[in-house]
N, CA, C and O of each residue as an XYZ file, in Angstrom:
852
protein
N     101.803     98.087     93.006
C     102.432     96.810     93.343
C     101.472     95.667     93.029
O     100.296     95.710     93.390
N     101.984     94.660     92.363
C     101.187     93.469     92.120
C     101.000     92.707     93.438
O     101.908     92.643     94.267
N      99.807     92.133     93.611
C      99.550     91.402     94.854
C     100.496     90.215     94.996
O     100.855     89.847     96.114
N     100.902     89.613     93.887
C     101.826     88.482     93.962
C     103.161     88.884     94.575
O     103.846     88.051     95.170
N     103.535     90.154     94.436
C     104.761     90.660     95.068
C     104.536     90.914     96.545
O     105.402     90.622     97.370
N     103.374     91.458     96.880
C     103.065     91.811     98.265
C     102.716     90.582     99.117
O     103.009     90.563    100.313
N     102.107     89.577     98.531
C     101.527     88.481     99.304
C     102.519     87.772    100.220
O     102.168     87.518    101.372
N     103.741     87.435     99.785
C     104.658     86.762    100.717
C     104.984     87.614    101.945
O     105.126     87.082    103.046
N     105.103     88.925    101.764
C     105.364     89.816    102.889
C     104.139     89.862    103.803
O     104.268     89.810    105.026
N     102.980     89.957    103.218
C     101.721     89.947    103.969
C     101.612     88.699    104.838
O     101.218     88.781    106.002
N     101.957     87.551    104.278
C     101.898     86.307    105.042
C     102.867     86.333    106.228
O     102.553     85.811    107.298
N     104.029     86.933    106.043
C     104.974     87.062    107.149
C     104.414     87.947    108.261
O     104.557     87.633    109.442
N     103.779     89.048    107.881
C     103.187     89.941    108.878
C     102.103     89.213    109.660
O     102.069     89.280    110.888
N     101.219     88.521    108.953
C     100.148     87.782    109.621
C     100.705     86.749    110.589
O     100.234     86.633    111.721
N     101.704     86.003    110.144
C     102.271     84.962    110.997
C     102.945     85.559    112.226
O     102.827     85.015    113.324
N     103.643     86.664    112.050
C     104.366     87.264    113.164
C     103.421     87.865    114.201
O     103.657     87.741    115.403
N     102.363     88.509    113.746
C     101.465     89.219    114.657
C     100.235     88.399    115.052
O      99.463     88.814    115.916
N     100.054     87.252    114.428
C      98.944     86.386    114.809
C      97.600     86.834    114.288
O      96.573     86.549    114.904
N      97.584     87.530    113.161
C      96.330     87.995    112.589
C      95.784     86.972    111.597
O      96.489     86.059    111.168
N      94.516     87.145    111.245
C      93.763     86.160    110.482
C      93.485     86.668    109.073
O      92.821     87.691    108.909
N      93.974     85.982    108.070
C      93.751     86.401    106.686
C      92.262     86.362    106.331
O      91.766     87.253    105.641
N      91.553     85.339    106.796
C      90.130     85.259    106.486
C      89.371     86.456    107.052
O      88.428     86.941    106.427
N      89.769     86.932    108.214
C      89.146     88.121    108.778
C      89.386     89.336    107.905
O      88.474     90.132    107.682
N      90.611     89.488    107.408
C      90.914     90.597    106.497
C      90.035     90.529    105.253
O      89.512     91.545    104.797
N      89.880     89.340    104.715
C      89.102     89.185    103.487
C      87.614     89.442    103.730
O      86.932     90.018    102.883
N      87.124     89.018    104.874
C      85.713     89.223    105.193
C      85.383     90.719    105.301
O      84.367     91.175    104.776
N      86.245     91.473    105.983
C      85.992     92.900    106.138
C      86.257     93.637    104.823
O      85.558     94.597    104.501
N      87.246     93.199    104.075
C      87.490     93.769    102.738
C      86.238     93.673    101.878
O      85.891     94.625    101.178
N      85.559     92.534    101.925
C      84.367     92.356    101.099
C      83.244     93.291    101.534
O      82.456     93.737    100.699
N      83.159     93.592    102.823
C      82.158     94.551    103.292
C      82.464     95.942    102.754
O      81.560     96.676    102.354
N      83.746     96.298    102.746
C      84.135     97.593    102.187
C      83.882     97.627    100.680
O      83.439     98.644    100.147
N      84.164     96.519     99.994
C      83.977     96.467     98.542
C      82.512     96.658     98.161
O      82.209     97.251     97.126
N      81.611     96.160     98.991
C      80.190     96.292     98.691
C      79.715     97.742     98.792
O      78.704     98.112     98.196
N      80.451     98.558     99.549
C      80.079     99.967     99.750
C      80.820    100.898     98.797
O      80.267    101.906     98.357
N      82.053    100.569     98.480
C      82.958    101.505     97.811
C      82.614    101.678     96.337
O      81.935    100.855     95.724
N      83.115    102.788     95.798
C      83.020    103.090     94.374
C      84.433    103.132     93.788
O      85.392    103.347     94.529
N      84.584    102.932     92.468
C      85.910    103.114     91.850
C      86.413    104.532     92.103
O      85.644    105.493     92.084
N      87.706    104.640     92.339
C      88.310    105.942     92.681
C      89.255    106.369     91.579
O      90.036    105.559     91.080
N      89.193    107.636     91.195
C      90.063    108.191     90.157
C      91.404    108.575     90.775
O      91.519    109.607     91.437
N      92.412    107.741     90.554
C      93.717    107.971     91.167
C      94.397    109.230     90.656
O      95.338    109.712     91.287
N      93.952    109.773     89.538
C      94.546    111.007     89.022
C      94.300    112.192     89.959
O      94.933    113.237     89.812
N      93.397    112.037     90.906
C      93.129    113.112     91.860
C      94.193    113.217     92.947
O      94.244    114.216     93.666
N      95.032    112.212     93.075
C      95.988    112.185     94.176
C      97.207    113.032     93.847
O      97.485    113.306     92.679
N      97.946    113.452     94.898
C      98.891    114.561     94.738
C     100.230    114.202     94.125
O     100.756    113.104     94.306
N     100.762    115.172     93.392
C     102.195    115.312     93.172
C     102.879    114.191     92.426
O     103.978    113.787     92.806
N     102.264    113.674     91.371
C     103.010    112.755     90.527
C     104.256    113.465     90.006
O     104.174    114.531     89.395
N     105.403    112.854     90.259
C     106.656    113.437     89.810
C     107.260    114.450     90.759
O     108.369    114.927     90.518
N     106.560    114.793     91.834
C     107.080    115.794     92.755
C     107.425    115.209     94.112
O     107.619    114.002     94.257
N     107.498    116.095     95.112
C     107.817    115.683     96.473
C     106.543    115.577     97.295
O     105.729    116.500     97.321
N     106.379    114.452     97.961
C     105.224    114.239     98.835
C     105.704    114.091    100.272
O     106.586    113.285    100.568
N     105.111    114.882    101.157
C     105.367    114.736    102.586
C     104.421    113.684    103.143
O     103.203    113.816    103.030
N     104.982    112.642    103.744
C     104.206    111.594    104.385
C     104.228    111.882    105.881
O     105.265    111.760    106.533
N     103.071    112.266    106.418
C     103.014    112.830    107.766
C     102.396    111.819    108.726
O     101.278    111.349    108.514
N     103.135    111.489    109.784
C     102.667    110.590    110.829
C     102.414    111.391    112.109
O     102.968    112.479    112.270
N     101.583    110.869    113.023
C     101.232    111.627    114.225
C     102.152    111.378    115.409
O     101.691    111.339    116.550
N     103.450    111.207    115.159
C     104.381    110.939    116.245
C     104.681    112.161    117.084
O     104.331    113.277    116.700
N     105.334    111.966    118.245
C     105.654    113.078    119.139
C     106.480    114.179    118.486
O     106.397    115.338    118.894
N     107.266    113.835    117.486
C     108.122    114.847    116.851
C     107.366    115.752    115.888
O     107.936    116.714    115.374
N     106.085    115.460    115.634
C     105.371    116.203    114.604
C     105.270    117.692    114.926
O     105.382    118.526    114.028
N     105.062    118.029    116.183
C     104.894    119.441    116.545
C     106.065    120.285    116.076
O     105.874    121.401    115.593
N     107.278    119.759    116.216
C     108.452    120.511    115.808
C     108.795    120.386    114.342
O     109.674    121.090    113.846
N     108.102    119.486    113.635
C     108.433    119.196    112.238
C     107.435    119.762    111.243
O     107.673    119.693    110.037
N     106.323    120.322    111.713
C     105.229    120.664    110.812
C     105.648    121.578    109.667
O     105.126    121.463    108.559
N     106.584    122.482    109.925
C     107.004    123.404    108.886
C     107.621    122.720    107.692
O     107.706    123.312    106.616
N     108.061    121.468    107.861
C     108.710    120.753    106.762
C     107.728    120.366    105.662
O     108.144    120.035    104.552
N     106.428    120.403    105.959
C     105.473    120.024    104.917
C     105.246    121.144    103.914
O     104.713    120.907    102.830
N     105.642    122.356    104.262
C     105.223    123.513    103.471
C     105.868    123.576    102.095
O     105.308    124.196    101.190
N     107.013    122.962    101.910
C     107.677    122.989    100.608
C     107.328    121.792     99.737
O     107.790    121.700     98.600
N     106.511    120.868    100.260
C     106.168    119.671     99.502
C     105.104    119.985     98.450
O     104.320    120.922     98.602
N     105.093    119.190     97.389
C     104.090    119.338     96.340
C     102.765    118.687     96.725
O     101.719    119.031     96.174
N     102.806    117.762     97.654
C     101.607    117.091     98.140
C     101.827    116.617     99.553
O     102.966    116.422     99.977
N     100.737    116.428    100.293
C     100.815    116.016    101.694
C      99.863    114.845    101.912
O      98.664    114.951    101.655
N     100.409    113.731    102.389
C      99.615    112.560    102.729
C      99.699    112.374    104.239
O     100.785    112.214    104.797
N      98.539    112.398    104.893
C      98.495    112.326    106.356
C      98.021    110.955    106.794
O      97.014    110.448    106.299
N      98.752    110.356    107.726
C      98.352    109.083    108.300
C      97.503    109.338    109.540
O      97.960    109.946    110.508
N      96.272    108.869    109.493
C      95.375    108.872    110.640
C      95.257    110.252    111.284
O      94.931    111.226    110.604
N      95.521    110.344    112.600
C      95.283    111.590    113.334
C      96.269    112.692    113.007
O      96.111    113.810    113.498
N      97.287    112.419    112.191
C      98.144    113.511    111.714
C      97.325    114.541    110.953
O      97.700    115.712    110.891
N      96.204    114.110    110.370
C      95.338    115.064    109.654
C      94.832    116.145    110.590
O      94.777    117.316    110.215
N      94.461    115.762    111.810
C      93.975    116.758    112.780
C      95.057    117.772    113.121
O      94.789    118.967    113.246
N      96.272    117.285    113.270
C      97.380    118.168    113.633
C      97.651    119.152    112.505
O      97.950    120.319    112.757
N      97.549    118.695    111.275
C      97.738    119.588    110.133
C      96.624    120.627    110.073
O      96.886    121.818    109.905
N      95.390    120.177    110.211
C      94.257    121.093    110.129
C      94.312    122.151    111.218
O      93.913    123.295    111.002
N      94.807    121.769    112.389
C      94.878    122.714    113.503
C      95.830    123.871    113.228
O      95.745    124.916    113.873
N      96.736    123.686    112.273
C      97.681    124.754    111.921
C      97.371    125.330    110.533
O      98.213    125.994    109.928
N      96.174    125.073    110.044
C      95.763    125.642    108.761
C      96.303    124.924    107.550
O      96.267    125.469    106.447
N      96.801    123.720    107.725
C      97.343    122.938    106.610
C      96.359    121.819    106.278
O      95.965    121.055    107.159
N      95.966    121.723    105.025
C      94.986    120.717    104.601
C      95.703    119.605    103.842
O      96.358    119.880    102.836
N      95.596    118.359    104.297
C      96.253    117.276    103.558
C      95.573    117.027    102.219
O      94.393    117.324    102.038
N      96.337    116.478    101.290
C      95.801    116.108     99.986
C      95.209    114.705     99.995
O      94.380    114.374     99.148
N      95.629    113.883    100.943
C      95.113    112.530    101.101
C      95.269    112.142    102.563
O      96.313    112.386    103.168
N      94.230    111.537    103.130
C      94.281    111.001    104.492
C      94.216    109.483    104.387
O      93.399    108.943    103.640
N      95.069    108.799    105.129
C      95.137    107.338    105.112
C      94.737    106.840    106.494
O      95.371    107.194    107.488
N      93.691    106.023    106.566
C      93.145    105.658    107.872
C      92.440    104.314    107.833
O      91.888    103.917    106.807
N      92.466    103.613    108.970
C      91.602    102.449    109.154
C      90.410    102.809    110.036
O      89.744    101.934    110.590
N      90.150    104.120    110.158
C      89.041    104.672    110.931
C      89.194    104.418    112.422
O      88.210    104.360    113.160
N      90.432    104.270    112.852
C      90.790    104.312    114.253
C      91.323    105.716    114.512
O      91.577    106.446    113.554
N      91.498    106.115    115.733
C      92.089    107.421    116.006
C      91.050    108.518    115.981
O      90.332    108.717    116.960
N      90.959    109.238    114.863
C      90.008    110.350    114.732
C      89.178    110.161    113.461
O      89.343    110.913    112.500
N      88.297    109.178    113.446
C      87.539    108.886    112.231
C      86.590    110.002    111.818
O      86.300    110.157    110.632
N      86.100    110.785    112.783
C      85.186    111.866    112.426
C      85.867    112.869    111.505
O      85.232    113.413    110.602
N      87.157    113.117    111.727
C      87.895    114.033    110.864
C      87.989    113.482    109.453
O      87.770    114.206    108.482
N      88.317    112.188    109.336
C      88.418    111.575    108.009
C      87.081    111.646    107.279
O      87.038    111.974    106.093
N      85.998    111.344    107.975
C      84.683    111.379    107.346
C      84.335    112.796    106.894
O      83.838    113.001    105.787
N      84.600    113.771    107.766
C      84.292    115.163    107.416
C      85.115    115.630    106.227
O      84.597    116.324    105.352
N      86.385    115.259    106.183
C      87.218    115.652    105.050
C      86.711    115.026    103.754
O      86.724    115.673    102.707
N      86.267    113.778    103.818
C      85.736    113.146    102.603
C      84.509    113.894    102.106
O      84.328    114.067    100.901
N      83.670    114.336    103.030
C      82.472    115.075    102.615
C      82.820    116.448    102.056
O      82.063    117.016    101.268
N      83.974    116.978    102.468
C      84.412    118.283    101.974
C      85.233    118.176    100.693
O      85.695    119.189    100.167
N      85.418    116.949    100.183
C      86.095    116.774     98.907
C      87.519    116.283     98.973
O      88.140    116.087     97.929
N      88.073    116.072    100.175
C      89.441    115.565    100.303
C      89.454    114.053    100.149
O      88.659    113.375    100.799
N      90.326    113.498     99.314
C      90.414    112.045     99.206
C      90.858    111.412    100.522
O      91.765    111.907    101.192
N      90.208    110.316    100.875
C      90.524    109.574    102.090
C      90.672    108.102    101.719
O      89.749    107.501    101.170
N      91.831    107.525    102.017
C      92.058    106.099    101.798
C      91.590    105.354    103.042
O      92.231    105.422    104.091
N      90.475    104.645    102.921
C      89.889    103.901    104.041
C      90.282    102.445    103.908
O      90.077    101.822    102.867
N      90.853    101.911    104.984
C      91.446    100.579    104.963
C      90.574     99.584    105.710
O      90.049     99.891    106.781
N      90.417     98.390    105.143
C      89.698     97.293    105.788
C      90.688     96.257    106.289
O      91.572     95.828    105.548
N      90.542     95.853    107.548
C      91.311     94.717    108.072
C      90.442     93.945    109.054
O      89.314     94.347    109.336
N      90.951     92.862    109.565
C      90.127     91.891    110.256
C      89.359     92.370    111.460
O      88.304     91.820    111.773
N      89.864     93.391    112.154
C      89.176     93.789    113.384
C      88.609     95.203    113.336
O      88.344     95.788    114.386
N      88.415     95.767    112.142
C      87.823     97.107    112.129
C      86.449     97.153    111.466
O      86.013     98.216    111.025
N      85.765     96.016    111.392
C      84.406     96.014    110.853
C      83.482     96.955    111.617
O      82.703     97.668    110.985
N      83.533     96.988    112.954
C      82.654     97.934    113.660
C      82.924     99.390    113.281
O      81.989    100.184    113.178
N      84.186     99.745    113.075
C      84.508    101.117    112.682
C      83.967    101.413    111.290
O      83.456    102.506    111.048
N      84.071    100.461    110.376
C      83.521    100.670    109.036
C      82.005    100.847    109.110
O      81.444    101.737    108.470
N      81.346     99.990    109.897
C      79.893    100.092    110.015
C      79.485    101.446    110.594
O      78.472    102.020    110.195
N      80.276    101.945    111.530
C      79.934    103.212    112.181
C      80.206    104.408    111.292
O      79.404    105.341    111.251
N      81.350    104.400    110.562
C      81.810    105.627    109.920
C      81.629    105.686    108.414
O      81.602    106.782    107.855
N      81.505    104.552    107.734
C      81.316    104.636    106.280
C      80.068    105.434    105.897
O      80.119    106.199    104.934
N      78.939    105.283    106.619
C      77.784    106.102    106.241
C      78.030    107.603    106.354
O      77.320    108.396    105.734
N      79.031    107.999    107.141
C      79.346    109.419    107.283
C      80.335    109.905    106.237
O      80.629    111.099    106.180
N      80.857    109.003    105.404
C      81.831    109.357    104.374
C      81.140    109.530    103.025
O      80.079    108.956    102.779
N      81.751    110.321    102.166
C      81.298    110.453    100.786
C      82.038    109.418     99.944
O      83.244    109.558     99.741
N      81.359    108.387     99.447
C      82.066    107.330     98.704
C      82.800    107.837     97.474
O      83.756    107.206     97.023
N      82.368    108.968     96.924
C      83.057    109.510     95.751
C      84.473    109.960     96.085
O      85.315    110.086     95.195
N      84.736    110.203     97.361
C      86.052    110.689     97.777
C      86.824    109.673     98.607
O      87.788    110.029     99.284
N      86.407    108.412     98.558
C      87.063    107.360     99.331
C      87.793    106.405     98.400
O      87.208    105.846     97.472
N      89.080    106.230     98.664
C      89.890    105.195     98.034
C      89.903    104.005     98.990
O      90.493    104.087    100.067
N      89.267    102.912     98.611
C      89.148    101.742     99.480
C      90.388    100.868     99.341
O      90.802    100.539     98.230
N      90.985    100.489    100.490
C      92.227     99.705    100.464
C      92.111     98.480    101.368
O      91.295     98.428    102.288
N      92.954     97.503    101.069
C      93.024     96.265    101.829
C      94.475     95.824    101.912
O      95.309     96.238    101.107
N      94.770     94.967    102.907
C      96.089     94.321    102.929
C      96.004     92.909    102.359
O      97.024     92.249    102.162
N      94.764     92.446    102.093
C      94.545     91.169    101.432
C      94.502     91.391     99.918
O      94.877     92.457     99.430
N      94.049     90.391     99.192
C      93.973     90.522     97.730
C      92.948     91.589     97.340
O      91.878     91.656     97.945
N      93.248     92.413     96.356
C      92.294     93.430     95.920
C      91.060     92.793     95.283
O      91.138     91.757     94.622
N      89.923     93.448     95.504
C      88.648     92.967     94.966
C      87.831     94.170     94.523
O      87.653     95.111     95.296
N      87.333     94.157     93.293
C      86.476     95.234     92.820
C      87.147     96.586     92.979
O      88.263     96.781     92.499
N      86.479     97.532     93.651
C      87.068     98.864     93.821
C      88.095     98.946     94.947
O      88.693    100.002     95.154
N      88.311     97.856     95.674
C      89.250     97.855     96.806
C      90.633     97.477     96.293
O      90.810     96.410     95.704
N      91.609     98.347     96.514
C      92.948     98.165     95.963
C      93.948     97.821     97.062
O      93.683     98.007     98.249
N      95.092     97.321     96.642
C      96.193     97.037     97.559
C      97.486     97.473     96.885
O      97.947     96.842     95.934
N      98.068     98.562     97.390
C      99.349     99.038     96.872
C     100.487     98.766     97.855
O     101.578     99.318     97.711
N     100.234     97.914     98.854
C     101.255     97.583     99.838
C     101.119     98.407    101.102
O     100.422     99.421    101.133
N     101.797     97.953    102.141
C     101.773     98.649    103.416
C     100.850     97.992    104.410
O      99.908     97.290    104.043
N     101.138     98.235    105.692
C     100.395     97.556    106.759
C      99.813     98.543    107.773
O      98.603     98.541    107.999
N     100.638     99.375    108.381
C     100.112    100.404    109.269
C      99.674    101.610    108.436
O     100.052    101.741    107.272
N      98.871    102.492    109.050
C      98.459    103.691    108.308
C      99.669    104.450    107.779
O      99.644    104.941    106.650
N     100.719    104.551    108.573
C     101.880    105.340    108.182
C     102.628    104.772    107.000
O     102.841    105.465    106.005
N     103.030    103.510    107.098
C     103.796    102.974    105.959
C     102.900    102.776    104.750
O     103.376    102.859    103.618
N     101.606    102.513    104.961
C     100.685    102.427    103.821
C     100.586    103.773    103.103
O     100.473    103.817    101.878
N     100.630    104.871    103.866
C     100.639    106.201    103.242
C     101.841    106.355    102.322
O     101.725    106.918    101.233
N     103.000    105.855    102.757
C     104.195    105.949    101.924
C     104.061    105.086    100.672
O     104.441    105.515     99.583
N     103.523    103.872    100.818
C     103.338    103.003     99.661
C     102.350    103.619     98.668
O     102.537    103.509     97.456
N     101.307    104.263     99.175
C     100.352    104.904     98.276
C     100.997    106.064     97.531
O     100.800    106.210     96.324
N     101.769    106.893     98.239
C     102.452    107.999     97.578
C     103.393    107.481     96.489
O     103.492    108.068     95.411
N     104.072    106.391     96.781
C     104.949    105.774     95.780
C     104.142    105.276     94.590
O     104.518    105.507     93.440
N     103.029    104.592     94.864
C     102.236    104.010     93.791
C     101.672    105.065     92.859
O     101.494    104.815     91.667
N     101.389    106.252     93.398
C     100.774    107.293     92.587
C     101.787    108.307     92.073
O     101.419    109.413     91.675
N     103.079    107.924     92.081
C     104.047    108.645     91.284
C     104.902    109.681     91.966
O     105.535    110.490     91.287
N     104.947    109.687     93.314
C     105.812    110.658     93.980
C     107.274    110.388     93.625
O     107.742    109.252     93.693
N     107.980    111.441     93.249
C     109.396    111.298     92.931
C     110.241    111.245     94.203
O     111.220    110.501     94.279
N     109.848    112.049     95.208
C     110.576    112.095     96.480
C     109.585    111.995     97.620
O     108.499    112.572     97.563
N     109.961    111.258     98.659
C     109.141    111.124     99.856
C     109.872    111.763    101.030
O     111.023    111.430    101.308
N     109.203    112.674    101.710
C     109.723    113.309    102.915
C     108.888    112.834    104.093
O     107.659    112.878    104.039
N     109.539    112.383    105.152
C     108.830    111.803    106.294
C     108.822    112.801    107.442
O     109.872    113.246    107.904
N     107.624    113.143    107.895
C     107.430    114.173    108.922
C     106.622    113.572    110.062
O     105.584    112.950    109.835
N     107.102    113.760    111.299
C     106.379    113.268    112.462
C     106.496    111.776    112.691
O     105.626    111.170    113.317
N     107.549    111.189    112.196
C     107.764    109.751    112.337
C     108.655    109.471    113.546
O     109.732    110.052    113.676
N     108.204    108.583    114.428
C     108.944    108.204    115.629
C     108.856    106.693    115.788
O     108.109    106.187    116.626
N     109.617    105.988    114.983
C     109.548    104.533    114.987
C     110.122    103.917    116.260
O     109.887    102.739    116.532
N     110.864    104.687    117.036
C     111.426    104.197    118.297
C     110.735    104.812    119.505
O     111.342    104.927    120.570
N     109.475    105.209    119.356
C     108.733    105.846    120.440
C     108.673    104.912    121.658
O     108.065    103.845    121.573
N     109.287    105.287    122.785
C     109.327    104.388    123.943
C     108.024    104.339    124.723
O     107.898    103.543    125.653
N     107.050    105.172    124.365
C     105.812    105.240    125.144
C     104.752    104.255    124.677
O     103.734    104.093    125.350
N     104.961    103.591    123.545
C     103.920    102.711    123.011
C     103.982    101.342    123.669
O     105.017    100.942    124.203
N     102.852    100.623    123.624
C     102.785     99.286    124.179
C     103.379     98.241    123.256
O     103.815     98.566    122.151
N     103.403     96.964    123.703
C     104.062     95.903    122.925
C     103.469     95.689    121.533
O     104.214     95.505    120.571
N     102.138     95.709    121.410
C     101.548     95.472    120.098
C     101.884     96.604    119.132
O     102.240     96.363    117.978
N     101.769     97.826    119.610
C     102.115     98.962    118.757
C     103.595     98.935    118.400
O     103.967     99.275    117.277
N     104.447     98.533    119.349
C     105.876     98.453    119.063
C     106.150     97.434    117.959
O     106.986     97.664    117.086
N     105.439     96.307    118.005
C     105.617     95.292    116.966
C     105.168     95.829    115.606
O     105.808     95.561    114.588
N     104.070     96.585    115.590
C     103.603     97.163    114.329
C     104.597     98.185    113.798
O     104.837     98.251    112.592
N     105.180     98.985    114.694
C     106.191     99.948    114.252
C     107.424     99.234    113.704
O     108.079     99.720    112.782
N     107.731     98.069    114.285
C     108.833     97.284    113.740
C     108.557     96.858    112.308
O     109.452     96.888    111.463
N     107.327     96.463    112.037
C     106.978     96.108    110.662
C     106.955     97.328    109.763
O     107.332     97.243    108.595
N     106.521     98.454    110.289
C     106.564     99.681    109.477
C     107.990     99.982    109.052
O     108.232    100.353    107.904
N     108.937     99.824    109.971
C     110.349    100.058    109.643
C     110.811     99.102    108.547
O     111.457     99.524    107.587
N     110.483     97.812    108.686
C     110.905     96.829    107.686
C     110.288     97.137    106.319
O     110.959     97.059    105.289
N     109.015     97.484    106.330
C     108.342     97.738    105.063
C     108.876     98.983    104.376
O     108.981     99.018    103.150
N     109.213     99.999    105.148
C     109.786    101.199    104.542
C     111.181    100.932    103.992
O     111.565    101.505    102.972
N     111.937    100.071    104.654
C     113.234     99.682    104.097
C     113.044     98.967    102.763
O     113.796     99.194    101.815
N     112.041     98.108    102.699
C     111.745     97.398    101.451
C     111.330     98.387    100.369
O     111.788     98.297     99.230
N     110.468     99.326    100.724
C     110.044    100.330     99.754
C     111.232    101.148     99.270
O     111.354    101.424     98.076
N     112.111    101.538    100.194
C     113.295    102.298     99.806
C     114.166    101.496     98.839
O     114.692    102.044     97.870
N     114.314    100.203     99.105
C     115.109     99.362     98.210
C     114.466     99.271     96.834
O     115.162     99.296     95.819
N     113.141     99.164     96.794
C     112.443     99.104     95.511
C     112.602    100.406     94.731
O     112.678    100.400     93.502
N     112.652    101.528     95.463
C     112.804    102.827     94.810
C     114.263    103.164     94.513
O     114.545    104.083     93.744
N     115.201    102.415     95.126
C     116.610    102.669     94.892
C     117.108    103.915     95.580
O     118.065    104.542     95.128
N     116.453    104.283     96.688
C     116.836    105.517     97.387
C     116.509    105.385     98.863
O     115.380    105.039     99.209
N     117.466    105.650     99.742
C     117.220    105.576    101.169
C     116.300    106.696    101.633
O     116.285    107.776    101.043
N     115.533    106.440    102.689
C     114.678    107.447    103.284
C     115.361    108.052    104.514
O     116.084    107.367    105.236
N     115.124    109.321    104.734
C     115.631    109.990    105.926
C     114.540    109.900    107.004
O     113.600    110.694    107.023
N     114.689    108.926    107.890
C     113.702    108.694    108.941
C     114.371    108.884    110.300
O     113.720    108.736    111.334
């Protein structure tokens, strides 16, 4: 996705949630100074089916649905749930919240990890980037891309995972462990899930195919 296409949506998200674009850019630049160019050809299933796995309450009963996919992209702590059942994701998407030690360990073991920079996760980057293997890190931002830091769209780890799978050529997206109406989350998380829903609808419209969520 060209940033000129994403930028108006990004501005709407910032305005709605009260986040600071300058903060996003400042942390993006810190990530850019650390990151290396990433070979996107390593990512899974161009032309095939990619399971986009979120860590929602329904995941326990849905895990078997990933087994027929050509590739598996895990959002944040969904990676731990997959690993606990002997399933290894092909890509982990994280802002280093949740279970960052897992993301760092997977990067050192050769699994690609998309590490995201945004305005309030500088401490997490400072803590966990030294534990990651930069050769296996795809650096991402929601602001304008700079150097090795890319922006393929998306805001939360979950919907960003879907945008990344789309950008790298997935023909079909299967959503596993998604609970956009989870009644247990707080107001801020609920607002973010609302944006995830809107962004996935936009992605579906761009792809010309509805998602089963």
